[in-house]
C-alpha positions in Angstrom: 0.0 0.0 0.0 1.2 3.5 -0.6 3.6 4.4 -3.3 6.3 2.3 -1.7 3.9 -0.5 -1.0 4.6 -0.2 2.7 2.2 -0.8 5.5 2.6 1.8 8.2 1.4 0.8 11.7 1.1 3.6 14.2 0.1 3.5 17.8 -1.4 6.9 18.5 -0.6 8.4 22.0 -2.1 11.7 21.4 -2.4 14.4 18.8 -3.0 14.0 15.1 -1.0 11.4 13.2 -1.7 12.3 9.6 -3.4 15.1 7.7 -5.5 14.8 4.5 -8.5 12.9 3.4 -9.3 9.9 5.6 -11.3 6.7 5.2 -12.4 4.3 7.9 -11.4 0.7 7.1 -12.3 -1.2 10.3 -13.0 -0.9 14.0 -13.2 -3.5 16.7 -13.1 -3.7 20.5 -13.6 -6.0 23.6 -12.6 -9.3 22.1 -14.9 -8.8 19.1 -15.1 -11.4 16.3 -13.2 -11.1 13.1 -14.7 -9.9 9.8 -14.2 -11.4 6.4 -15.1 -9.2 3.5 -17.5 -10.5 0.8 -15.9 -12.1 -2.2 -14.3 -9.7 -4.7 -14.7 -6.7 -2.4 -11.9 -4.6 -1.0 -10.8 -1.1 0.1 -9.1 0.8 -2.7 -5.9 2.5 -1.4 -2.6 3.5 -2.7 -2.0 4.6 -6.3 -4.7 6.8 -7.9 -6.4 7.3 -4.5 -6.0 9.9 -1.7 -5.1 7.2 0.8 -1.4 6.6 1.1 -1.1 5.3 4.7 -2.8 2.9 7.0 -3.1 4.2 10.6 -4.0 2.0 13.5 -5.4 3.8 16.5 -5.4 1.8 19.7 -7.0 2.9 23.0 -6.3 1.1 26.4 -8.4 1.8 29.5 -5.8 0.0 31.6 -2.4 -1.6 31.1 -2.6 -5.1 29.6 0.4 -7.4 29.4 0.9 -9.9 26.6 -1.6 -8.2 24.3 -1.6 -9.8 20.9 -4.8 -8.2 19.6 -4.8 -6.7 16.1 -6.1 -7.0 12.6 -4.7 -9.0 9.7 -4.8 -6.9 6.5 -4.5 -8.7 3.2 -3.1 -6.7 0.2 -3.5 -7.5 -3.5 -2.7 -5.8 -6.7 -5.5 -7.6 -8.5 -8.3 -5.2 -9.4 -11.5 -6.1 -7.6 -15.0 -5.9 -9.0 -16.4 -4.0 -6.0 -14.8 -1.3 -3.8 -15.6 -1.0 -0.2 -16.4 2.1 1.9 -17.6 3.0 5.4 -20.4 5.5 6.1 -20.2 6.9 9.6 -23.6 7.9 10.9 -24.2 9.6 14.2 -24.5 12.8 16.1 -22.5 15.1 18.3 -25.6 16.6 19.9 -25.5 14.5 23.0 -26.8 16.0 26.2 -27.9 13.4 28.7 -29.9 14.8 31.6 -29.1 13.2 35.0 -31.4 10.3 36.1 -33.2 10.2 32.8 -34.1 7.2 30.6 -34.8 6.8 26.9 -32.9 9.8 25.7 -33.0 9.7 21.9 -30.3 11.3 19.7 -31.5 11.0 16.0 -29.4 11.7 12.9 -30.4 11.8 9.2 -29.1 12.5 5.7 -30.1 12.1 2.0 -27.9 10.0 -0.2 -26.8 11.2 -3.6 -24.7 8.9 -5.6 -24.4 5.5 -7.3 -26.1 2.5 -5.8 -24.3 1.0 -2.7 -24.9 -2.2 -0.8 -24.5 -2.3 3.0 -23.3 -5.7 4.1 -21.9 -5.1 7.7 -22.6 -2.7 10.5 -20.9 -1.7 13.7 -22.6 0.3 16.5 -20.7 2.3 19.1 -21.6 4.1 22.3 -20.2 4.2 25.8 -21.7 2.8 29.0 -25.0 4.7 28.9 -25.9 3.5 25.4 -28.9 1.1 25.2 -29.5 0.6 21.5 -28.3 2.1 18.2 -30.4 1.7 15.1 -30.2 2.6 11.4 -33.0 2.7 8.7 -33.5 3.4 5.1 -36.4 5.6 3.9 -37.4 5.2 0.2 -40.5 6.9 -1.2 -42.0 7.3 2.3 -41.4 3.7 3.3 -39.0 2.9 6.1 -37.0 -0.3 6.3 -34.7 -1.3 9.2 -31.1 -1.8 8.3 -29.8 -2.8 11.7 -30.5 -2.5 15.4 -27.6 -3.3 17.7 -26.6 -3.2 21.3 -23.5 -1.0 21.8 -22.6 -3.0 24.9 -21.8 -6.1 22.9 -18.3 -6.8 21.7 -17.8 -4.1 19.0 -17.1 -5.1 15.5 -18.6 -5.0 12.0 -21.3 -7.7 12.1 -22.5 -9.0 8.7 -26.1 -8.4 8.0 -28.4 -11.3 7.2 -28.7 -9.9 3.7 -27.3 -6.7 2.2 -29.4 -3.6 2.1 -29.1 -1.4 -1.0 -29.1 2.4 -0.9 -30.1 4.3 -4.1 -29.9 7.9 -5.2 -32.3 10.2 -3.2 -32.8 7.6 -0.5 -32.8 8.9 3.1 -30.6 7.3 5.8 -31.9 7.9 9.3 -30.9 6.5 12.7 -30.7 7.1 16.4 -28.9 6.3 19.6 -30.9 5.7 22.8 -29.4 6.3 26.3 -30.2 5.7 29.9 -28.3 8.1 32.2 -28.2 6.6 35.7 -25.8 9.2 37.0 -26.4 12.4 39.0 -24.6 14.5 36.4 -25.1 15.6 32.8 -23.2 13.5 30.3 -22.1 15.1 27.0 -20.3 14.0 23.9 -16.6 13.1 24.2 -14.0 10.4 23.6 -13.4 9.2 27.1 -15.3 6.6 29.1 -16.9 9.4 31.2 -18.4 10.9 28.0 -20.7 9.5 25.4 -20.7 8.9 21.7 -23.3 8.0 19.0 -21.9 6.1 16.1 -23.3 3.7 13.5 -20.6 2.5 11.0 -22.0 1.0 7.8 -19.6 -0.9 5.6 -20.8 -1.1 2.0 -19.7 -2.1 -1.5 -20.1 -0.4 -4.8 -19.3 -1.0 -8.5 -15.6 -0.1 -9.0 -16.3 0.9 -12.7 -18.8 3.6 -11.8 -17.7 7.0 -12.9 -18.2 10.3 -11.0 -20.1 13.3 -12.4 -16.9 14.5 -14.2 -16.6 11.3 -16.2 -13.7 9.9 -14.2 -13.5 6.7 -12.2 -14.3 7.2 -8.6 -11.2 7.0 -6.4 -13.0 7.7 -3.1 -16.1 6.1 -1.6 -19.4 7.9 -2.6 -20.4 8.6 1.0 -18.4 8.7 4.2 -20.6 10.7 6.7 -24.2 10.9 7.7 -23.9 13.3 10.6 -26.5 15.1 12.8 -30.1 15.6 12.0 -30.3 17.4 8.7 -33.8 16.0 7.9 -35.6 16.0 11.2 -39.0 15.5 9.6 -37.8 12.3 8.0 -36.2 11.1 11.2 -39.6 11.2 12.9 -40.4 8.0 10.9 -38.1 6.0 13.2 -40.5 3.4 14.8 -41.1 3.5 18.5 -39.8 -0.1 19.0 -36.3 1.2 18.1 -35.9 1.9 21.8 -36.0 -1.9 22.6 -32.6 -3.5 22.5 -32.2 -6.7 20.5 -31.8 -10.0 22.2 -28.2 -11.2 22.5 -27.7 -14.2 20.1 -26.3 -17.4 21.5 -23.0 -16.8 19.7 -22.4 -13.8 21.9 -24.1 -14.7 25.2 -23.2 -18.4 25.3 -26.8 -19.2 25.9 -27.8 -22.7 25.0 -29.7 -23.3 21.8 -33.3 -24.2 22.2 -36.7 -22.5 22.6 -35.3 -19.7 24.7 -32.4 -18.8 22.4 -33.8 -16.4 19.8 -32.3 -13.6 17.8 -34.0 -10.7 16.0 -31.4 -8.0 15.7 -30.6 -8.9 12.1 -26.8 -9.1 12.6 -25.3 -12.6 12.0 -22.0 -13.3 13.6 -19.1 -15.7 13.0 -17.3 -15.9 16.4 -13.8 -17.2 16.9 -13.0 -19.0 20.2 -12.2 -16.6 23.0 -8.7 -16.0 24.1 -7.9 -18.6 26.8 -5.1 -16.5 28.2 -6.0 -15.6 31.8 -4.5 -12.2 31.3 -7.5 -11.2 29.2 -9.9 -12.1 32.1 -7.7 -10.1 34.4 -7.9 -7.2 32.0 -11.7 -7.3 31.9 -11.9 -7.3 35.6 -9.6 -4.4 35.9 -11.6 -2.4 33.3 -14.8 -2.9 35.2 -13.2 -2.1 38.5 -11.9 1.2 37.0 -15.3 2.1 35.7 -16.9 1.4 39.0 -14.4 3.6 40.8 -14.9 6.4 38.4 -18.7 6.2 38.7 -18.5 6.8 42.5 -21.8 4.8 42.8 -21.9 1.2 41.5 -24.6 1.1 38.8 -23.2 -2.0 37.1 -24.4 -5.5 37.1 -21.2 -7.5 36.8 -23.1 -10.5 35.3 -24.4 -8.3 32.6 -21.0 -6.8 31.9 -19.4 -10.2 31.7 -22.3 -11.6 29.6 -21.6 -9.0 27.0 -18.3 -10.5 26.2 -19.7 -14.0 26.2 -18.4 -15.5 29.4 -21.5 -16.8 31.3 -24.8 -18.1 29.9 -27.2 -15.2 29.8 -30.3 -15.1 27.7 -31.8 -11.6 28.0 -30.1 -8.4 27.2 -31.5 -6.8 30.4 -34.2 -7.3 32.9 -35.3 -3.7 32.6 -38.8 -2.7 31.6 -38.8 -0.3 28.7 -42.1 1.4 29.5 -42.1 4.4 27.3 -42.3 3.2 23.8 -45.3 4.0 21.7 -47.9 6.7 20.9 -50.4 7.1 23.8 -53.7 7.9 22.1 -56.5 6.2 20.2 -58.7 7.9 17.6 -62.5 7.4 17.8 -64.0 8.3 14.5 -63.1 11.2 12.3 -61.9 14.3 13.9 -62.1 13.0 17.5 -59.2 12.0 19.5 -59.1 11.0 23.2 -55.6 11.6 24.5 -55.0 8.6 26.7 -51.7 9.8 28.1 -53.6 12.2 30.3 -55.0 9.6 32.5 -56.4 12.1 35.0 -59.0 13.2 32.5 -60.2 9.7 31.8 -63.3 9.2 33.9 -64.9 5.8 34.7 -67.9 6.8 32.6 -65.9 6.9 29.4 -68.0 3.8 28.4 -71.7 3.3 29.0 -73.2 -0.1 29.7 -76.0 -0.9 27.1 -78.4 -2.7 29.4 -80.9 -3.8 26.7 -79.4 -4.7 23.4 -79.6 -8.5 23.1 -82.7 -10.2 21.6 -82.8 -13.0 24.1 -85.7 -14.7 22.4 -83.6 -15.3 19.3 -80.8 -16.9 21.3 -80.7 -20.7 21.7 -82.3 -21.9 24.8 -79.1 -23.8 25.6 -76.8 -20.8 25.4 -74.4 -21.9 28.1 -71.0 -20.8 29.5 -69.3 -18.5 27.1 -65.8 -19.6 26.4 -64.8 -17.1 23.8 -66.2 -14.2 21.8 -65.0 -12.3 18.7 -66.2 -9.7 16.3 -66.0 -10.3 12.6 -63.9 -8.0 10.4 -66.9 -5.8 9.5 -67.8 -5.5 13.2 -71.5 -6.2 12.5 -71.5 -9.7 13.9 -70.5 -10.9 17.4 -69.5 -14.6 17.2 -70.0 -16.5 20.5 -68.3 -19.8 21.3 -70.3 -21.4 24.2 -70.7 -24.7 25.9 -74.4 -25.3 25.5 -75.8 -27.6 28.2 -72.3 -28.6 29.4 -70.4 -26.9 32.3 -66.7 -27.4 33.0 -66.9 -29.9 35.9 -64.5 -32.5 37.2 -66.9 -35.3 36.3 -65.9 -34.9 32.6 -62.2 -35.5 33.2 -59.8 -38.0 34.6 -57.1 -35.4 35.4 -56.5 -34.0 31.9 -58.2 -36.8 29.9 -61.7 -36.1 28.7 -64.1 -39.0 29.3 -65.3 -39.2 25.8 -66.5 -42.8 26.1 -69.2 -41.5 28.6 -70.1 -38.0 27.5 -69.2 -37.5 23.8 -69.5 -34.2 22.0 -71.9 -31.4 22.7 -75.2 -31.9 20.9 -76.0 -28.2 20.5 -74.7 -25.6 18.0 -72.0 -24.0 20.1 -71.2 -21.1 17.7 -73.8 -18.4 17.2 -73.6 -15.2 15.1 -75.3 -12.2 16.7 -76.1 -9.0 14.9 -74.4 -6.2 16.8 -77.1 -3.7 15.8 -80.3 -5.6 16.4 -79.1 -8.2 18.9 -80.7 -11.0 17.0 -79.2 -14.4 16.2 -78.3 -14.7 12.5 -76.6 -18.1 12.3 -75.7 -21.1 14.3 -73.2 -24.0 13.7 -70.8 -26.4 15.5 -73.2 -29.1 16.8 -71.5 -32.5 17.7 -68.1 -31.1 16.9 -66.7 -29.8 20.2 -66.4 -31.1 23.8 -65.3 -28.2 26.0 -65.1 -24.9 24.0 -62.8 -22.2 25.2 -61.0 -19.7 23.0 -62.1 -18.0 19.8 -60.3 -15.7 17.4 -61.2 -14.4 13.9 -58.2 -13.6 11.8 -57.8 -11.0 9.0 -59.1 -13.3 6.4 -62.3 -14.2 8.4 -61.1 -17.6 9.4 -62.4 -19.0 12.8 -59.7 -20.2 15.2 -61.0 -22.3 18.1 -59.5 -24.1 21.1 -61.1 -27.1 22.9 -59.6 -27.9 26.3 -61.1 -31.4 26.2 -59.6 -32.3 22.8 -56.3 -30.5 23.6 -56.5 -29.0 20.1 -56.6 -25.8 18.1 -58.8 -25.9 15.0 -59.2 -23.4 12.2 -62.3 -23.2 10.0 -62.6 -21.3 6.8 -65.9 -19.3 6.3 -66.8 -21.4 3.3 -66.5 -24.7 5.1 -67.7 -24.8 8.7 -68.0 -28.5 8.9 -64.3 -29.6 8.5 -61.3 -27.8 9.9 -58.8 -26.5 7.4 -56.0 -26.8 10.0 -55.6 -28.7 13.3 -52.8 -28.4 15.9 -52.4 -31.0 18.6 -53.5 -34.6 19.0 -57.2 -35.2 19.8 -57.7 -36.2 23.5 -54.0 -36.6 24.0 -52.4 -34.0 26.2 -48.7 -33.4 26.3 -45.8 -30.9 25.7 -43.2 -30.7 23.0 -43.8 -29.4 19.5 -46.8 -31.7 18.5 -49.0 -31.9 21.6 -50.9 -29.3 23.6 -52.5 -29.4 27.0 -55.8 -27.5 27.4 -54.9 -24.6 25.0 -56.7 -21.5 26.1 -56.4 -18.9 23.3 -55.0 -18.0 19.9 -53.5 -14.9 18.3 -53.0 -14.8 14.5 -50.6 -12.6 12.5 -51.4 -11.1 9.2 -49.0 -13.5 7.4 -50.8 -16.5 8.9 -48.3 -17.4 11.6 -50.1 -17.8 14.9 -49.5 -18.1 18.7 -51.2 -20.5 21.1 -51.6 -19.9 24.8 -50.9 -23.4 25.9 -51.8 -22.3 29.3 -53.5 -24.7 31.7 -50.9 -27.4 31.9 -47.8 -26.3 30.1 -47.5 -22.6 31.0 -46.1 -21.5 27.7 -46.8 -19.5 24.5 -46.0 -21.3 21.3 -45.6 -19.9 17.8 -46.5 -21.8 14.7 -46.2 -20.9 11.0 -49.3 -20.7 8.8 -49.0 -24.4 8.1 -49.1 -25.3 11.7 -45.4 -26.1 12.0 -43.7 -25.4 15.3 -41.4 -22.4 15.3 -40.6 -21.4 18.9 -42.0 -21.1 22.4 -41.3 -19.4 25.7 -42.6 -19.6 29.3 -42.2 -21.8 32.3 -44.2 -23.0 35.3 -43.9 -21.4 38.7 -40.7 -21.8 40.7 -42.1 -20.1 43.8 -39.3 -17.5 43.6 -40.3 -13.8 43.6 -38.8 -10.7 42.0 -37.8 -7.5 43.8 -41.4 -6.3 43.5 -42.7 -9.4 45.3 -44.3 -10.9 42.3 -43.3 -14.1 40.5 -40.3 -13.9 38.1 -40.9 -12.7 34.5 -42.0 -15.4 32.0 -43.3 -17.6 34.7 -47.0 -18.4 34.4 -49.9 -19.6 36.5 -52.4 -20.3 33.6 -51.8 -18.4 30.4 -55.5 -17.8 29.9 -55.6 -15.2 27.1 -53.1 -13.6 24.6 -53.4 -10.5 22.5 -51.3 -9.4 19.5 -50.2 -5.9 18.3 -48.1 -6.3 15.2 -47.4 -2.6 14.6 -45.8 -2.4 18.1 -44.3 -5.9 17.9 -46.1 -6.8 21.1 -47.6 -10.0 22.3 -49.2 -9.8 25.7 -50.6 -12.6 27.8 -53.0 -12.8 30.7 -51.2 -14.5 33.6 -54.5 -15.3 35.2 -53.7 -16.5 38.7 -50.6 -14.3 39.1 -53.0 -11.3 38.6 -50.8 -9.7 35.9 -50.3 -9.1 32.2 -46.9 -10.0 30.7 -45.8 -8.5 27.4 -43.1 -9.7 25.1 -41.5 -8.9 21.8 -43.5 -11.1 19.4 -40.5 -11.8 17.1 -38.0 -12.9 19.8 -40.1 -13.7 22.9 -38.1 -11.2 24.8 -39.8 -10.1 28.0 -40.6 -6.4 28.1 -42.8 -5.7 31.0 -45.5 -6.9 33.4 -48.7 -4.9 34.1 -50.9 -5.2 37.2 -54.3 -3.7 37.0 -54.7 -3.5 40.8 -52.4 -2.9 43.7 -50.7 -5.8 45.2 -53.1 -6.0 48.2 -56.1 -6.2 45.8 -56.8 -9.4 43.9 -57.6 -9.0 40.2 -57.3 -12.2 38.3 -56.8 -11.3 34.6 -59.2 -13.5 32.5 -59.0 -11.9 29.1 -57.2 -9.2 27.2 -57.5 -7.7 23.7 -55.8 -4.9 21.8 -57.8 -2.2 20.0 -57.5 -3.5 16.4 -57.1 -0.1 14.7 -55.7 2.1 17.4 -52.8 4.6 16.8 -51.1 3.2 19.9 -51.0 0.2 22.2 -54.4 0.4 23.9 -55.2 -2.9 25.6 -58.5 -3.8 27.2 -58.6 -6.4 30.1 -61.3 -7.9 32.2 -60.9 -9.5 35.6 -62.9 -12.4 36.9 -62.9 -15.4 39.2 -64.5 -16.1 42.5 -61.5 -14.6 44.3 -62.0 -11.2 42.6 -64.6 -9.3 44.5 -65.1 -6.4 42.0 -64.9 -7.6 38.4 -64.2 -4.7 36.0 -63.0 -3.8 32.5 -59.7 -2.0 32.4 -58.2 0.2 29.6 -54.4 -0.1 29.7 -51.6 1.5 27.8 -49.5 -1.6 27.1 -46.4 0.5 26.2 -46.2 2.0 29.7 -48.4 -0.2 31.9 -50.5 2.7 32.9 -54.2 2.0 33.8 -56.1 4.7 31.9 -59.6 3.9 33.2 -61.8 1.1 34.4 -65.6 0.5 34.5 -68.2 -2.0 35.6 -71.5 -3.0 34.2 -75.0 -2.6 35.5 -75.9 -5.2 36.8 -72.3 -6.0 37.9 -70.2 -8.6 36.1 -70.4 -12.0 37.8 -68.2 -14.4 35.9 -66.5 -12.7 32.9 -64.5 -14.9 30.8 -63.6 -13.2 27.5 -63.6 -9.7 26.0 -63.6 -8.3 22.4 -63.3 -4.8 21.1 -64.6 -3.2 17.9 -62.1 -1.8 15.3 -62.3 1.8 16.6 -63.0 0.8 20.2 -66.5 2.3 20.1 -68.0 -0.9 21.4 -66.7 -3.5 23.9 -68.3 -6.9 24.5 -67.8 -9.2 27.5 -68.8 -12.8 27.6 -69.6 -14.5 30.9 -69.8 -18.0 32.3 -73.4 -17.2 33.0 -76.3 -19.4 34.1 -78.8 -17.8 31.8 -78.7 -16.3 28.3 -79.8 -12.9 29.5 -76.6 -12.4 31.6 -74.2 -14.1 29.2 -73.2 -11.1 27.0 -72.6 -7.5 28.0 -72.2 -4.5 25.6 -70.5 -1.2 26.4 -70.5 1.8 24.1 -68.2 4.8 24.0 -70.0 7.7 25.7 -71.2 10.6 23.6 -68.9 13.4 22.7 -70.6 15.8 25.1 -70.3 13.4 28.0 -66.5 13.1 27.7 -64.1 15.7 29.3 -63.7 18.5 26.8 -60.1 18.9 27.5 -59.3 15.5 26.0 -60.6 16.2 22.6 -58.8 17.6 19.6 -60.4 18.4 16.3 -58.3 17.4 13.3 -58.9 18.4 9.7 -57.1 16.6 6.9 -57.3 18.2 3.5 -56.5 14.8 1.9 -59.5 13.2 3.5 -62.2 12.4 0.9 -65.1 13.5 3.1 -63.4 16.7 3.9 -63.0 17.5 0.2 -66.6 16.6 -0.6 -67.7 19.0 2.2 -65.7 21.8 0.8 -67.2 21.3 -2.7 -70.7 21.3 -1.3 -70.1 24.5 0.7 -68.6 26.1 -2.4 -71.7 25.2 -4.4 -73.9 27.0 -1.9 -71.5 29.9 -1.5 -71.2 30.9 -5.1 -74.9 31.7 -5.7 -75.2 33.5 -2.4 -72.1 35.6 -3.3 -73.6 36.3 -6.8 -76.9 37.5 -5.2 -75.0 39.8 -2.9 -73.1 41.3 -5.8 -76.3 41.8 -7.9 -78.0 43.4 -4.9 -75.2 45.8 -4.5 -75.3 46.8 -8.2 -79.1 47.5 -8.0 -78.6 49.5 -4.8 -76.0 51.7 -6.4 -78.2 52.3 -9.4 -81.1 53.3 -7.1 -79.0 55.7 -5.2 -78.0 57.4 -8.4 -81.7 57.8 -9.3 -82.4 59.2 -5.8 -79.6 61.8 -6.2 -81.1 62.9 -9.5 -84.5 63.2 -7.9 -83.2 65.4 -5.1 -81.4 67.6 -7.6 -84.7 68.0 -9.5 -86.5 69.0 -6.3 -83.8 71.5 -5.4 -84.3 73.1 -8.8 -88.1 73.3 -8.2 -87.4 75.0 -4.8 -85.1 77.6 -6.4 -87.8 78.6 -8.9 -90.8 78.8 -6.6 -89.5 80.2 -3.3 -87.5 83.2 -4.6 -89.6 85.5 -2.3 -88.2 83.8 0.9 -85.6 85.5 2.9 -82.1 84.1 3.6 -83.4 82.5 6.8 -86.5 81.1 5.1 -84.8 77.9 4.0 -83.5 77.3 7.4 -86.9 77.8 9.0 -88.6 75.6 6.4 -86.0 72.8 6.9 -86.6 72.8 10.6 -90.4 72.6 10.1 -90.1 70.0 7.4 -87.8 67.8 9.6 -90.4 67.8 12.4 -93.1 66.6 10.1 -91.1 63.8 8.6 -90.0 62.6 12.0 -93.6 62.5 13.3 -95.5 61.2 10.4 -93.1 59.3 8.0 -94.0 55.6 7.8 -90.9 54.5 5.9 -92.3 54.8 2.4 -90.0 57.8 1.6 -86.9 56.2 3.2 -85.0 56.1 -0.2 -85.2 59.8 -0.5 -83.2 60.2 2.8 -80.2 58.2 1.6 -77.9 61.2 1.6 -78.6 62.1 5.2 -76.1 59.6 6.4 -73.4 60.9 4.0 -73.6 64.5 5.1 -75.5 65.5 8.2 -75.4 69.2 7.2 -77.1 68.7 3.8 -80.8 68.1 4.2 -81.9 69.8 1.0 -83.5 66.6 -0.2 -86.1 67.0 2.5 -86.7 70.7 2.2 -88.6 70.8 -1.1 -90.9 68.1 0.0 -92.1 70.0 3.0 -92.3 73.4 1.4 -93.9 72.3 -1.7 -96.6 70.3 0.1 -97.7 73.6 1.7 -97.5 76.1 -1.1 -98.4 74.0 -4.2 -100.2 70.9 -2.9 -101.8 69.7 -6.1 -99.0 70.0 -8.5 -96.2 68.9 -6.2 -98.1 66.0 -4.7 -98.9 64.6 -8.1 -95.3 64.9 -9.1 -94.0 63.4 -5.9 -96.4 60.4 -6.0 -95.3 59.7 -9.6 -91.6 59.7 -8.6 -92.3 57.5 -5.6 -94.1 54.9 -7.7 -91.2 54.7 -10.1 -88.7 54.2 -7.3 -90.8 51.5 -5.8 -90.8 49.6 -9.1 -87.1 49.8 -9.3 -86.6 48.5 -5.7 
């Protein structure tokens, strides 16, 4: 390399080593894995480039003996098809307030150049960095390039697949910090400062020419710094604040159902250095950091896990409770801001006491296992148990006594019109044994669980007699990937993959693909250990009774029924995020069912409590992103044995199904209170010019406004013409006065004006109002009234006839 083909190795102790144009080739730290460039890709240095030297910059936090760390660089004179470059994205605008979490530092830029392909990424921050992420925005659509934890061993990690960047694309990203210190942390290069860096290594065609027609000797982009396009950076999704799970290659976690990776960086790890001096070095590094921090904020197990020493599955046990938008829109132009919980009253929803046509219901409408609204929200589908109750006589432990009882004879599925309350359709007779969970997916398919059969069945709308998909073995309970044990609920993704709450026996959530093939699972039974809050450990279950899915927020939440809590996870990785308790610890509130608002702008979750141990059963509105309880309400009469809940698309209607003894008490309906009944402070009127209804309204208003405006203009024109005629009439009367009252003295006009004014004020009935138009223009000019008064007295016949004629003509014009 260089003109003399020499490799210059420099250990920098301070100051600037070289001047001139620079290019980053590589960066690594903390026993990071090696990187092998893709085939036929290399950095172009030496002749015909600005890069004549290679400089290695090494930082040590403490003295380390027998250090053999370094990089092996391979040189070749053979021209390569693709050249490599590194784009440094980040920001220097770092100001971390003390004792503050989730501090975001965004950056953005627009790319102008030939196509490039990002194949590896390295993220970098200091000890307060939680997660760094990078995205591409093309024609308004955002795609994730990478999301990485800066606390991992730092190197360029290859992406699962390259990401292309084209001309006019936007590159946006951010770094997220948690400052646990009592001081402000700003940007800097030492370990007491912070940094925000995302290095993207990319390749590009070496034959591409620059704008001047010459071959490019430098990479097309090297910096994407600070937030030049803040409006584009606002597209960064809220889940960017959630760190990715550590893959087994880093953490040493065993493979299996709990070892998942979602971060999109695939790693080839070399074996760790077995030299004990490296472990001594790590210990010394952490000890120095602890001394400098004055207060020990470090979890040594976490620190060691980041370099792969112990087995450690989760990135952190923290709850990231501040992730997503906190409002839900009800209809057009009305928004209830749910983040202001103080304004959310318990009468936000009203119980509709009489809505169900009980006479149209089947006489054997029994315990309601599950309910769901169809996609049009005009049918409530009810999955009930008919004449059968869940009693011990039907089971030998987990085995259903089919030889004695057989299937339920009644139609256990009914479709109820949500407007009229009448039953529209029934089906499912002699097909089920102990109905429980019901879900309707985006395609209208019916997903059902039967705790006696230990199965999940999916029926398509055009074939309600034979299931299109079955998971589990009929009447055979078990664990593993092929058997279930009393499955309670289902949640279905838009791509057809689905989750099963295998909750009564196995205490787990299982994910299957659309074909019913096992993908992954998480969850375990109770260990009797408690967390620092006094509740069971995360991901332990005491009946997974209900699950709810929010794909936009990447959330899957489960009702941990007998632990009186809701647990939420990343639906891609199974990573535990937070637990939510709807009541205080000293109050029992068994969570029986949960459901997300299908079309909310945020993560609004509805939950219902039940069970004999819960004295006051209620419906709760929860912000799943924070765990805040926004409001709660009861029914009239009170809920007795609620078992499931479903919510309409815009959350205007909520339905609760009960394990009721009579059809009249089996189904409850709640409606959103009227606009005038809600706190006025919580509403915000929005107008969107792109909305179709808004445009139609404008057109209609314009159609009415044009004729009205035309009428006003025409009226003004007529008025002006009449005023002109009135002026001519007054001039004519003045002329009459000058000819017939020449004998009057100079004061005669003034006296007559006074006298005439009194007569007009006392006797005028408005008929002559047009003749007084000029009075308002000049209060001292009343000549228009003088001739009328004088002439009436001195020449009554002639003047009255003339005056009447003139008045008639004016009336016609008006």
